[in-house]
N, CA, C and O atoms as a Maestro MAE file, in Angstrom:
{
 s_m_m2io_version
 :::
 2.0.0
}

f_m_ct {
 s_m_title
 :::
 protein
 m_atom[228] {
  # First column is atom index #
  i_m_mmod_type
  r_m_x_coord
  r_m_y_coord
  r_m_z_coord
  i_m_residue_number
  s_m_chain_name
  s_m_pdb_residue_name
  s_m_pdb_atom_name
  i_m_atomic_number
  :::
  1 25 0.838 -1.174 0.000 1 A "MET " " N  " 7
  2 3 0.000 0.000 0.000 1 A "MET " " CA " 6
  3 2 0.888 1.245 0.000 1 A "MET " " C  " 6
  4 15 1.904 1.304 0.694 1 A "MET " " O  " 8
  5 25 0.483 2.231 -0.790 2 A "ALA " " N  " 7
  6 3 1.277 3.446 -0.885 2 A "ALA " " CA " 6
  7 2 1.124 4.290 0.368 2 A "ALA " " C  " 6
  8 15 0.023 4.457 0.893 2 A "ALA " " O  " 8
  9 25 2.249 4.821 0.840 3 A "VAL " " N  " 7
  10 3 2.252 5.672 2.025 3 A "VAL " " CA " 6
  11 2 2.786 7.036 1.615 3 A "VAL " " C  " 6
  12 15 3.842 7.112 0.988 3 A "VAL " " O  " 8
  13 25 2.081 8.122 1.954 4 A "PRO " " N  " 7
  14 3 2.571 9.439 1.568 4 A "PRO " " CA " 6
  15 2 3.879 9.786 2.288 4 A "PRO " " C  " 6
  16 15 4.053 9.478 3.467 4 A "PRO " " O  " 8
  17 25 4.788 10.428 1.562 5 A "LYS " " N  " 7
  18 3 6.074 10.784 2.141 5 A "LYS " " CA " 6
  19 2 5.940 11.981 3.081 5 A "LYS " " C  " 6
  20 15 6.637 12.075 4.092 5 A "LYS " " O  " 8
  21 25 5.034 12.890 2.730 6 A "ARG " " N  " 7
  22 3 4.806 14.078 3.563 6 A "ARG " " CA " 6
  23 2 3.308 14.288 3.734 6 A "ARG " " C  " 6
  24 15 2.491 13.801 2.953 6 A "ARG " " O  " 8
  25 25 2.986 15.022 4.769 7 A "ARG " " N  " 7
  26 3 1.589 15.345 5.019 7 A "ARG " " CA " 6
  27 2 1.077 16.304 3.946 7 A "ARG " " C  " 6
  28 15 1.773 17.242 3.557 7 A "ARG " " O  " 8
  29 25 -0.136 16.064 3.475 8 A "MET " " N  " 7
  30 3 -0.726 16.924 2.459 8 A "MET " " CA " 6
  31 2 -1.582 17.995 3.150 8 A "MET " " C  " 6
  32 15 -2.316 17.697 4.092 8 A "MET " " O  " 8
  33 25 -1.482 19.217 2.685 9 A "SER " " N  " 7
  34 3 -2.230 20.309 3.320 9 A "SER " " CA " 6
  35 2 -3.736 20.109 3.154 9 A "SER " " C  " 6
  36 15 -4.190 19.404 2.253 9 A "SER " " O  " 8
  37 25 -4.482 20.734 4.026 10 A "ARG " " N  " 7
  38 3 -5.938 20.607 3.992 10 A "ARG " " CA " 6
  39 2 -6.496 21.136 2.667 10 A "ARG " " C  " 6
  40 15 -7.400 20.531 2.091 10 A "ARG " " O  " 8
  41 25 -5.960 22.263 2.182 11 A "ALA " " N  " 7
  42 3 -6.440 22.852 0.930 11 A "ALA " " CA " 6
  43 2 -6.180 21.916 -0.246 11 A "ALA " " C  " 6
  44 15 -7.038 21.751 -1.114 11 A "ALA " " O  " 8
  45 25 -4.997 21.302 -0.275 12 A "ASN " " N  " 7
  46 3 -4.680 20.377 -1.363 12 A "ASN " " CA " 6
  47 2 -5.550 19.129 -1.304 12 A "ASN " " C  " 6
  48 15 -5.990 18.635 -2.342 12 A "ASN " " O  " 8
  49 25 -5.801 18.617 -0.112 13 A "SER " " N  " 7
  50 3 -6.641 17.427 0.034 13 A "SER " " CA " 6
  51 2 -8.059 17.705 -0.448 13 A "SER " " C  " 6
  52 15 -8.648 16.910 -1.180 13 A "SER " " O  " 8
  53 25 -8.591 18.835 -0.031 14 A "ARG " " N  " 7
  54 3 -9.970 19.159 -0.376 14 A "ARG " " CA " 6
  55 2 -10.124 19.462 -1.856 14 A "ARG " " C  " 6
  56 15 -11.134 19.097 -2.458 14 A "ARG " " O  " 8
  57 25 -9.139 20.124 -2.455 15 A "SER " " N  " 7
  58 3 -9.250 20.410 -3.886 15 A "SER " " CA " 6
  59 2 -9.113 19.134 -4.710 15 A "SER " " C  " 6
  60 15 -9.725 19.015 -5.772 15 A "SER " " O  " 8
  61 25 -8.312 18.175 -4.231 16 A "ARG " " N  " 7
  62 3 -8.199 16.893 -4.926 16 A "ARG " " CA " 6
  63 2 -9.517 16.127 -4.854 16 A "ARG " " C  " 6
  64 15 -9.968 15.568 -5.854 16 A "ARG " " O  " 8
  65 25 -10.132 16.102 -3.679 17 A "ARG " " N  " 7
  66 3 -11.397 15.387 -3.500 17 A "ARG " " CA " 6
  67 2 -12.525 16.026 -4.295 17 A "ARG " " C  " 6
  68 15 -13.460 15.341 -4.707 17 A "ARG " " O  " 8
  69 25 -12.445 17.335 -4.512 18 A "ALA " " N  " 7
  70 3 -13.514 18.045 -5.213 18 A "ALA " " CA " 6
  71 2 -13.591 17.658 -6.689 18 A "ALA " " C  " 6
  72 15 -14.599 17.929 -7.342 18 A "ALA " " O  " 8
  73 25 -12.544 17.031 -7.223 19 A "GLN " " N  " 7
  74 3 -12.533 16.657 -8.637 19 A "GLN " " CA " 6
  75 2 -13.376 15.424 -8.927 19 A "GLN " " C  " 6
  76 15 -13.744 15.188 -10.078 19 A "GLN " " O  " 8
  77 25 -13.691 14.626 -7.892 20 A "TRP " " N  " 7
  78 3 -14.453 13.397 -8.079 20 A "TRP " " CA " 6
  79 2 -15.908 13.727 -8.345 20 A "TRP " " C  " 6
  80 15 -16.484 14.584 -7.675 20 A "TRP " " O  " 8
  81 25 -16.512 13.048 -9.328 21 A "LYS " " N  " 7
  82 3 -17.919 13.254 -9.644 21 A "LYS " " CA " 6
  83 2 -18.576 11.903 -9.876 21 A "LYS " " C  " 6
  84 15 -17.993 11.024 -10.512 21 A "LYS " " O  " 8
  85 25 -19.782 11.739 -9.365 22 A "ALA " " N  " 7
  86 3 -20.543 10.512 -9.591 22 A "ALA " " CA " 6
  87 2 -21.111 10.536 -11.006 22 A "ALA " " C  " 6
  88 15 -21.408 11.600 -11.548 22 A "ALA " " O  " 8
  89 25 -21.256 9.360 -11.595 23 A "GLU " " N  " 7
  90 3 -21.812 9.250 -12.948 23 A "GLU " " CA " 6
  91 2 -23.208 8.642 -12.884 23 A "GLU " " C  " 6
  92 15 -23.531 7.889 -11.965 23 A "GLU " " O  " 8
  93 25 -24.021 8.979 -13.866 24 A "ASN " " N  " 7
  94 3 -25.336 8.367 -13.966 24 A "ASN " " CA " 6
  95 2 -25.177 6.906 -14.374 24 A "ASN " " C  " 6
  96 15 -24.270 6.584 -15.142 24 A "ASN " " O  " 8
  97 25 -26.046 6.004 -13.875 25 A "PRO " " N  " 7
  98 3 -25.935 4.600 -14.267 25 A "PRO " " CA " 6
  99 2 -26.285 4.423 -15.742 25 A "PRO " " C  " 6
  100 15 -27.158 5.107 -16.275 25 A "PRO " " O  " 8
  101 25 -25.590 3.496 -16.384 26 A "GLN " " N  " 7
  102 3 -25.870 3.177 -17.777 26 A "GLN " " CA " 6
  103 2 -27.177 2.397 -17.841 26 A "GLN " " C  " 6
  104 15 -27.329 1.383 -17.159 26 A "GLN " " O  " 8
  105 25 -28.118 2.861 -18.652 27 A "LEU " " N  " 7
  106 3 -29.434 2.228 -18.725 27 A "LEU " " CA " 6
  107 2 -29.531 1.307 -19.939 27 A "LEU " " C  " 6
  108 15 -28.983 1.595 -21.003 27 A "LEU " " O  " 8
  109 25 -30.235 0.204 -19.757 28 A "GLN " " N  " 7
  110 3 -30.460 -0.779 -20.811 28 A "GLN " " CA " 6
  111 2 -31.952 -0.846 -21.099 28 A "GLN " " C  " 6
  112 15 -32.772 -0.641 -20.204 28 A "GLN " " O  " 8
  113 25 -32.303 -1.131 -22.342 29 A "ASN " " N  " 7
  114 3 -33.706 -1.332 -22.695 29 A "ASN " " CA " 6
  115 2 -34.098 -2.762 -22.364 29 A "ASN " " C  " 6
  116 15 -33.414 -3.707 -22.759 29 A "ASN " " O  " 8
  117 25 -35.204 -2.920 -21.638 30 A "VAL " " N  " 7
  118 3 -35.714 -4.232 -21.263 30 A "VAL " " CA " 6
  119 2 -37.198 -4.251 -21.588 30 A "VAL " " C  " 6
  120 15 -37.921 -3.308 -21.268 30 A "VAL " " O  " 8
  121 25 -37.654 -5.328 -22.225 31 A "LYS " " N  " 7
  122 3 -39.062 -5.445 -22.542 31 A "LYS " " CA " 6
  123 2 -39.704 -6.376 -21.522 31 A "LYS " " C  " 6
  124 15 -39.358 -7.555 -21.445 31 A "LYS " " O  " 8
  125 25 -40.638 -5.844 -20.744 32 A "VAL " " N  " 7
  126 3 -41.331 -6.609 -19.712 32 A "VAL " " CA " 6
  127 2 -42.826 -6.485 -19.966 32 A "VAL " " C  " 6
  128 15 -43.380 -5.387 -19.928 32 A "VAL " " O  " 8
  129 25 -43.471 -7.608 -20.224 33 A "GLY " " N  " 7
  130 3 -44.910 -7.592 -20.493 33 A "GLY " " CA " 6
  131 2 -45.271 -6.783 -21.719 33 A "GLY " " C  " 6
  132 15 -46.342 -6.179 -21.771 33 A "GLY " " O  " 8
  133 25 -44.394 -6.763 -22.706 34 A "GLY " " N  " 7
  134 3 -44.649 -6.032 -23.944 34 A "GLY " " CA " 6
  135 2 -44.391 -4.537 -23.844 34 A "GLY " " C  " 6
  136 15 -44.646 -3.801 -24.798 34 A "GLY " " O  " 8
  137 25 -43.891 -4.078 -22.708 35 A "VAL " " N  " 7
  138 3 -43.620 -2.653 -22.518 35 A "VAL " " CA " 6
  139 2 -42.112 -2.470 -22.351 35 A "VAL " " C  " 6
  140 15 -41.470 -3.168 -21.567 35 A "VAL " " O  " 8
  141 25 -41.561 -1.512 -23.109 36 A "LYS " " N  " 7
  142 3 -40.128 -1.233 -22.998 36 A "LYS " " CA " 6
  143 2 -39.862 -0.385 -21.770 36 A "LYS " " C  " 6
  144 15 -40.550 0.607 -21.527 36 A "LYS " " O  " 8
  145 25 -38.861 -0.779 -20.998 37 A "GLN " " N  " 7
  146 3 -38.436 -0.034 -19.818 37 A "GLN " " CA " 6
  147 2 -36.929 0.157 -19.894 37 A "GLN " " C  " 6
  148 15 -36.224 -0.648 -20.501 37 A "GLN " " O  " 8
  149 25 -36.443 1.217 -19.281 38 A "ARG " " N  " 7
  150 3 -34.997 1.449 -19.193 38 A "ARG " " CA " 6
  151 2 -34.589 1.261 -17.737 38 A "ARG " " C  " 6
  152 15 -35.081 1.953 -16.845 38 A "ARG " " O  " 8
  153 25 -33.675 0.306 -17.511 39 A "VAL " " N  " 7
  154 3 -33.214 0.006 -16.157 39 A "VAL " " CA " 6
  155 2 -31.689 -0.050 -16.154 39 A "VAL " " C  " 6
  156 15 -31.082 -0.266 -17.203 39 A "VAL " " O  " 8
  157 25 -31.062 0.140 -14.999 40 A "PRO " " N  " 7
  158 3 -29.608 0.003 -14.905 40 A "PRO " " CA " 6
  159 2 -29.168 -1.422 -15.247 40 A "PRO " " C  " 6
  160 15 -29.912 -2.377 -15.027 40 A "PRO " " O  " 8
  161 25 -27.964 -1.556 -15.782 41 A "ARG " " N  " 7
  162 3 -27.451 -2.855 -16.217 41 A "ARG " " CA " 6
  163 2 -27.452 -3.896 -15.122 41 A "ARG " " C  " 6
  164 15 -27.731 -5.067 -15.378 41 A "ARG " " O  " 8
  165 25 -27.140 -3.481 -13.888 42 A "ARG " " N  " 7
  166 3 -27.031 -4.441 -12.801 42 A "ARG " " CA " 6
  167 2 -28.375 -4.998 -12.376 42 A "ARG " " C  " 6
  168 15 -28.423 -5.985 -11.642 42 A "ARG " " O  " 8
  169 25 -29.494 -4.379 -12.824 43 A "LEU " " N  " 7
  170 3 -30.820 -4.844 -12.437 43 A "LEU " " CA " 6
  171 2 -31.564 -5.572 -13.548 43 A "LEU " " C  " 6
  172 15 -32.701 -5.996 -13.347 43 A "LEU " " O  " 8
  173 25 -30.949 -5.726 -14.714 44 A "VAL " " N  " 7
  174 3 -31.637 -6.327 -15.866 44 A "VAL " " CA " 6
  175 2 -32.114 -7.742 -15.552 44 A "VAL " " C  " 6
  176 15 -33.271 -8.065 -15.819 44 A "VAL " " O  " 8
  177 25 -31.263 -8.583 -14.999 45 A "LYS " " N  " 7
  178 3 -31.648 -9.968 -14.719 45 A "LYS " " CA " 6
  179 2 -32.757 -10.042 -13.679 45 A "LYS " " C  " 6
  180 15 -33.652 -10.881 -13.784 45 A "LYS " " O  " 8
  181 25 -32.706 -9.174 -12.680 46 A "ALA " " N  " 7
  182 3 -33.736 -9.179 -11.642 46 A "ALA " " CA " 6
  183 2 -35.082 -8.751 -12.211 46 A "ALA " " C  " 6
  184 15 -36.120 -9.282 -11.816 46 A "ALA " " O  " 8
  185 25 -35.072 -7.803 -13.128 47 A "VAL " " N  " 7
  186 3 -36.323 -7.355 -13.746 47 A "VAL " " CA " 6
  187 2 -36.894 -8.456 -14.630 47 A "VAL " " C  " 6
  188 15 -38.099 -8.706 -14.610 47 A "VAL " " O  " 8
  189 25 -36.037 -9.112 -15.403 48 A "GLN " " N  " 7
  190 3 -36.498 -10.180 -16.282 48 A "GLN " " CA " 6
  191 2 -37.022 -11.372 -15.494 48 A "GLN " " C  " 6
  192 15 -37.948 -12.050 -15.939 48 A "GLN " " O  " 8
  193 25 -36.443 -11.630 -14.336 49 A "ALA " " N  " 7
  194 3 -36.890 -12.749 -13.512 49 A "ALA " " CA " 6
  195 2 -38.142 -12.408 -12.711 49 A "ALA " " C  " 6
  196 15 -38.765 -13.299 -12.135 49 A "ALA " " O  " 8
  197 25 -38.515 -11.142 -12.667 50 A "GLY " " N  " 7
  198 3 -39.715 -10.723 -11.957 50 A "GLY " " CA " 6
  199 2 -39.476 -10.417 -10.492 50 A "GLY " " C  " 6
  200 15 -40.427 -10.222 -9.734 50 A "GLY " " O  " 8
  201 25 -38.223 -10.372 -10.086 51 A "ILE " " N  " 7
  202 3 -37.898 -10.070 -8.679 51 A "ILE " " CA " 6
  203 2 -38.207 -8.603 -8.374 51 A "ILE " " C  " 6
  204 15 -38.683 -8.274 -7.287 51 A "ILE " " O  " 8
  205 25 -37.931 -7.726 -9.344 52 A "ILE " " N  " 7
  206 3 -38.195 -6.300 -9.177 52 A "ILE " " CA " 6
  207 2 -39.397 -5.949 -10.032 52 A "ILE " " C  " 6
  208 15 -39.431 -6.252 -11.224 52 A "ILE " " O  " 8
  209 25 -40.396 -5.302 -9.415 53 A "ASP " " N  " 7
  210 3 -41.601 -4.902 -10.107 53 A "ASP " " CA " 6
  211 2 -41.470 -3.445 -10.531 53 A "ASP " " C  " 6
  212 15 -41.367 -2.564 -9.678 53 A "ASP " " O  " 8
  213 25 -41.473 -3.177 -11.837 54 A "LEU " " N  " 7
  214 3 -41.293 -1.815 -12.320 54 A "LEU " " CA " 6
  215 2 -42.553 -0.982 -12.215 54 A "LEU " " C  " 6
  216 15 -42.476 0.244 -12.297 54 A "LEU " " O  " 8
  217 25 -43.710 -1.600 -12.036 55 A "ASP " " N  " 7
  218 3 -44.963 -0.855 -11.945 55 A "ASP " " CA " 6
  219 2 -45.073 -0.113 -10.630 55 A "ASP " " C  " 6
  220 15 -45.837 0.848 -10.537 55 A "ASP " " O  " 8
  221 25 -44.343 -0.522 -9.618 56 A "ARG " " N  " 7
  222 3 -44.448 0.076 -8.285 56 A "ARG " " CA " 6
  223 2 -43.482 1.226 -8.078 56 A "ARG " " C  " 6
  224 15 -43.275 1.635 -6.936 56 A "ARG " " O  " 8
  225 25 -42.888 1.762 -9.119 57 A "ARG " " N  " 7
  226 3 -41.934 2.860 -8.983 57 A "ARG " " CA " 6
  227 2 -42.579 4.105 -8.528 57 A "ARG " " C  " 6
  228 15 -41.907 5.123 -8.364 57 A "ARG " " O  " 8
  :::
 }
 m_bond[227] {
  # First column is bond index #
  i_m_from
  i_m_to
  i_m_order
  :::
  1 1 2 1
  2 2 3 1
  3 3 4 2
  4 3 5 1
  5 5 6 1
  6 6 7 1
  7 7 8 2
  8 7 9 1
  9 9 10 1
  10 10 11 1
  11 11 12 2
  12 11 13 1
  13 13 14 1
  14 14 15 1
  15 15 16 2
  16 15 17 1
  17 17 18 1
  18 18 19 1
  19 19 20 2
  20 19 21 1
  21 21 22 1
  22 22 23 1
  23 23 24 2
  24 23 25 1
  25 25 26 1
  26 26 27 1
  27 27 28 2
  28 27 29 1
  29 29 30 1
  30 30 31 1
  31 31 32 2
  32 31 33 1
  33 33 34 1
  34 34 35 1
  35 35 36 2
  36 35 37 1
  37 37 38 1
  38 38 39 1
  39 39 40 2
  40 39 41 1
  41 41 42 1
  42 42 43 1
  43 43 44 2
  44 43 45 1
  45 45 46 1
  46 46 47 1
  47 47 48 2
  48 47 49 1
  49 49 50 1
  50 50 51 1
  51 51 52 2
  52 51 53 1
  53 53 54 1
  54 54 55 1
  55 55 56 2
  56 55 57 1
  57 57 58 1
  58 58 59 1
  59 59 60 2
  60 59 61 1
  61 61 62 1
  62 62 63 1
  63 63 64 2
  64 63 65 1
  65 65 66 1
  66 66 67 1
  67 67 68 2
  68 67 69 1
  69 69 70 1
  70 70 71 1
  71 71 72 2
  72 71 73 1
  73 73 74 1
  74 74 75 1
  75 75 76 2
  76 75 77 1
  77 77 78 1
  78 78 79 1
  79 79 80 2
  80 79 81 1
  81 81 82 1
  82 82 83 1
  83 83 84 2
  84 83 85 1
  85 85 86 1
  86 86 87 1
  87 87 88 2
  88 87 89 1
  89 89 90 1
  90 90 91 1
  91 91 92 2
  92 91 93 1
  93 93 94 1
  94 94 95 1
  95 95 96 2
  96 95 97 1
  97 97 98 1
  98 98 99 1
  99 99 100 2
  100 99 101 1
  101 101 102 1
  102 102 103 1
  103 103 104 2
  104 103 105 1
  105 105 106 1
  106 106 107 1
  107 107 108 2
  108 107 109 1
  109 109 110 1
  110 110 111 1
  111 111 112 2
  112 111 113 1
  113 113 114 1
  114 114 115 1
  115 115 116 2
  116 115 117 1
  117 117 118 1
  118 118 119 1
  119 119 120 2
  120 119 121 1
  121 121 122 1
  122 122 123 1
  123 123 124 2
  124 123 125 1
  125 125 126 1
  126 126 127 1
  127 127 128 2
  128 127 129 1
  129 129 130 1
  130 130 131 1
  131 131 132 2
  132 131 133 1
  133 133 134 1
  134 134 135 1
  135 135 136 2
  136 135 137 1
  137 137 138 1
  138 138 139 1
  139 139 140 2
  140 139 141 1
  141 141 142 1
  142 142 143 1
  143 143 144 2
  144 143 145 1
  145 145 146 1
  146 146 147 1
  147 147 148 2
  148 147 149 1
  149 149 150 1
  150 150 151 1
  151 151 152 2
  152 151 153 1
  153 153 154 1
  154 154 155 1
  155 155 156 2
  156 155 157 1
  157 157 158 1
  158 158 159 1
  159 159 160 2
  160 159 161 1
  161 161 162 1
  162 162 163 1
  163 163 164 2
  164 163 165 1
  165 165 166 1
  166 166 167 1
  167 167 168 2
  168 167 169 1
  169 169 170 1
  170 170 171 1
  171 171 172 2
  172 171 173 1
  173 173 174 1
  174 174 175 1
  175 175 176 2
  176 175 177 1
  177 177 178 1
  178 178 179 1
  179 179 180 2
  180 179 181 1
  181 181 182 1
  182 182 183 1
  183 183 184 2
  184 183 185 1
  185 185 186 1
  186 186 187 1
  187 187 188 2
  188 187 189 1
  189 189 190 1
  190 190 191 1
  191 191 192 2
  192 191 193 1
  193 193 194 1
  194 194 195 1
  195 195 196 2
  196 195 197 1
  197 197 198 1
  198 198 199 1
  199 199 200 2
  200 199 201 1
  201 201 202 1
  202 202 203 1
  203 203 204 2
  204 203 205 1
  205 205 206 1
  206 206 207 1
  207 207 208 2
  208 207 209 1
  209 209 210 1
  210 210 211 1
  211 211 212 2
  212 211 213 1
  213 213 214 1
  214 214 215 1
  215 215 216 2
  216 215 217 1
  217 217 218 1
  218 218 219 1
  219 219 220 2
  220 219 221 1
  221 221 222 1
  222 222 223 1
  223 223 224 2
  224 223 225 1
  225 225 226 1
  226 226 227 1
  227 227 228 2
  :::
 }
}
């Protein structure tokens, strides 16, 4: 594991952290009951198996 050689200032730490941004999930088209829905990739199998009900959103 990398260990910093010197302590980083508070301003430098905060400005580095400020560069991080969350991204929107990638959506996939899924046809459930003849209706097209857009769901995140990680939920496609659950929607197709009927574990997640999209009508209750």
